[in-house]
Residue frames as qw, qx, qy, qz and C-alpha x, y, z in Angstrom:
[[0.370, -0.510, -0.599, 0.495, 64.65, 26.73, -55.98],
 [0.077, -0.278, -0.013, 0.957, 64.88, 30.42, -57.00],
 [0.258, -0.172, -0.615, -0.725, 62.18, 29.85, -59.52],
 [0.426, -0.505, -0.750, -0.029, 59.85, 28.37, -56.88],
 [0.372, -0.496, -0.442, 0.648, 60.57, 31.08, -54.33],
 [0.036, -0.512, -0.010, 0.858, 60.69, 34.31, -56.35],
 [0.070, 0.072, -0.615, -0.782, 59.75, 33.84, -60.01],
 [0.198, -0.387, -0.855, -0.283, 56.44, 31.90, -59.74],
 [0.158, -0.673, -0.569, 0.445, 54.90, 33.97, -56.86],
 [0.031, -0.486, 0.113, 0.866, 55.91, 37.25, -58.64],
 [0.072, -0.060, -0.739, -0.667, 54.44, 35.96, -61.88],
 [0.201, -0.512, -0.834, -0.054, 51.17, 34.95, -60.25],
 [0.151, -0.627, -0.327, 0.690, 51.03, 38.33, -58.38],
 [0.018, -0.297, 0.378, 0.877, 51.53, 40.15, -61.63],
 [0.154, -0.249, -0.816, -0.498, 48.82, 38.16, -63.36],
 [0.196, -0.601, -0.704, 0.323, 46.55, 38.77, -60.44],
 [0.089, -0.555, -0.075, 0.824, 47.19, 42.61, -60.69],
 [0.034, 0.108, -0.614, -0.781, 46.69, 42.51, -64.43],
 [0.194, -0.352, -0.859, -0.319, 43.46, 40.59, -64.48],
 [0.286, -0.667, -0.654, 0.214, 41.68, 41.86, -61.34],
 [0.218, -0.650, -0.172, 0.707, 43.03, 45.37, -60.66],
 [0.053, -0.328, 0.389, 0.859, 43.73, 46.62, -64.09],
 [0.097, -0.198, -0.812, -0.540, 41.15, 44.74, -66.08],
 [0.241, -0.628, -0.739, -0.042, 38.12, 45.02, -63.68],
 [0.255, -0.766, -0.342, 0.481, 38.81, 48.24, -61.80],
 [0.188, -0.502, 0.211, 0.818, 41.11, 50.65, -63.66],
 [0.049, 0.098, 0.698, 0.707, 39.75, 49.87, -67.20],
 [0.062, -0.639, -0.766, -0.025, 36.11, 49.94, -65.98],
 [0.179, -0.861, -0.294, 0.375, 36.51, 53.53, -64.59],
 [0.298, -0.509, 0.356, 0.725, 39.17, 54.66, -66.96],
 [0.088, 0.286, -0.573, -0.763, 39.35, 54.39, -70.68],
 [0.133, -0.245, -0.918, -0.281, 36.77, 51.65, -71.20],
 [0.058, -0.574, -0.675, 0.460, 34.30, 53.35, -68.82],
 [0.058, 0.567, -0.042, -0.820, 34.52, 56.69, -70.44],
 [0.121, 0.129, -0.726, -0.665, 34.08, 55.22, -73.93],
 [0.094, -0.394, -0.913, -0.047, 31.08, 53.26, -72.83],
 [0.014, -0.644, -0.454, 0.615, 29.57, 56.42, -71.28],
 [0.115, 0.428, -0.333, -0.833, 30.17, 58.47, -74.46],
 [0.119, -0.064, -0.873, -0.469, 28.56, 55.64, -76.47],
 [0.064, -0.519, -0.821, 0.229, 25.56, 55.57, -74.21],
 [0.038, 0.622, 0.170, -0.764, 25.18, 59.38, -74.38],
 [0.112, 0.300, -0.548, -0.773, 25.43, 59.28, -78.19],
 [0.084, -0.285, -0.930, -0.216, 22.71, 56.60, -78.47],
 [0.029, -0.670, -0.624, 0.401, 20.44, 58.78, -76.38],
 [0.012, -0.529, 0.124, 0.839, 21.34, 61.91, -78.41],
 [0.027, 0.012, 0.779, 0.626, 20.39, 60.31, -81.61],
 [0.016, -0.554, -0.832, 0.036, 16.81, 60.11, -80.46],
 [0.015, -0.754, -0.242, 0.610, 16.64, 63.92, -80.10],
 [0.058, -0.398, 0.485, 0.776, 17.92, 64.54, -83.65],
 [0.604, 0.514, 0.581, -0.182, 15.06, 64.76, -86.12],
 [0.472, 0.164, 0.523, 0.691, 16.71, 66.86, -88.87],
 [0.064, 0.852, 0.458, 0.246, 14.20, 69.67, -88.67],
 [0.353, 0.402, -0.148, 0.832, 15.68, 73.14, -88.49],
 [0.344, -0.648, -0.080, -0.675, 12.98, 74.55, -86.35],
 [0.856, -0.461, -0.229, 0.040, 13.62, 71.97, -83.64],
 [0.704, 0.039, -0.167, 0.689, 17.38, 72.94, -83.56],
 [0.052, 0.510, 0.011, 0.858, 16.44, 76.60, -83.41],
 [0.640, -0.631, -0.198, -0.390, 14.08, 75.94, -80.48],
 [0.860, -0.323, -0.216, 0.331, 16.74, 74.07, -78.56],
 [0.487, 0.212, -0.134, 0.836, 19.23, 76.94, -79.15],
 [0.231, -0.626, -0.107, -0.737, 16.54, 79.42, -77.92],
 [0.776, -0.580, -0.217, -0.116, 16.00, 77.44, -74.80],
 [0.805, -0.109, -0.174, 0.557, 19.71, 77.27, -74.17],
 [0.248, 0.432, 0.003, 0.867, 20.14, 80.99, -74.80],
 [0.484, -0.675, -0.166, -0.532, 17.25, 81.68, -72.38],
 [0.843, -0.461, -0.219, 0.172, 18.75, 79.56, -69.67],
 [0.613, 0.104, -0.105, 0.776, 22.15, 81.26, -70.17],
 [0.007, -0.544, -0.063, -0.837, 20.62, 84.77, -70.12],
 [0.646, -0.650, -0.251, -0.312, 18.62, 83.81, -66.97],
 [0.829, -0.279, -0.203, 0.441, 21.74, 82.65, -65.23],
 [0.430, 0.259, -0.040, 0.864, 23.56, 85.82, -66.14],
 [0.248, -0.636, -0.169, -0.711, 20.63, 88.08, -65.02],
 [0.769, -0.561, -0.295, -0.087, 20.20, 86.24, -61.66],
 [0.734, -0.150, -0.179, 0.638, 23.87, 86.62, -60.83]]
């Protein structure tokens, strides 16, 4: 009787929390979501890498120009 009243409902509630809340919500926006987002950005960043030095220098020049512009405007 104790098993039917307390143990089985508690176990099914725990399984529900594990599968639905933890698996679908917390992991999606927590560790798994962040790792998938990093993977997506890394796949997109690979397309910008050509290996040519002048392209890297150009990107650094653009970044420096933006930073300098922000400092001057303030």
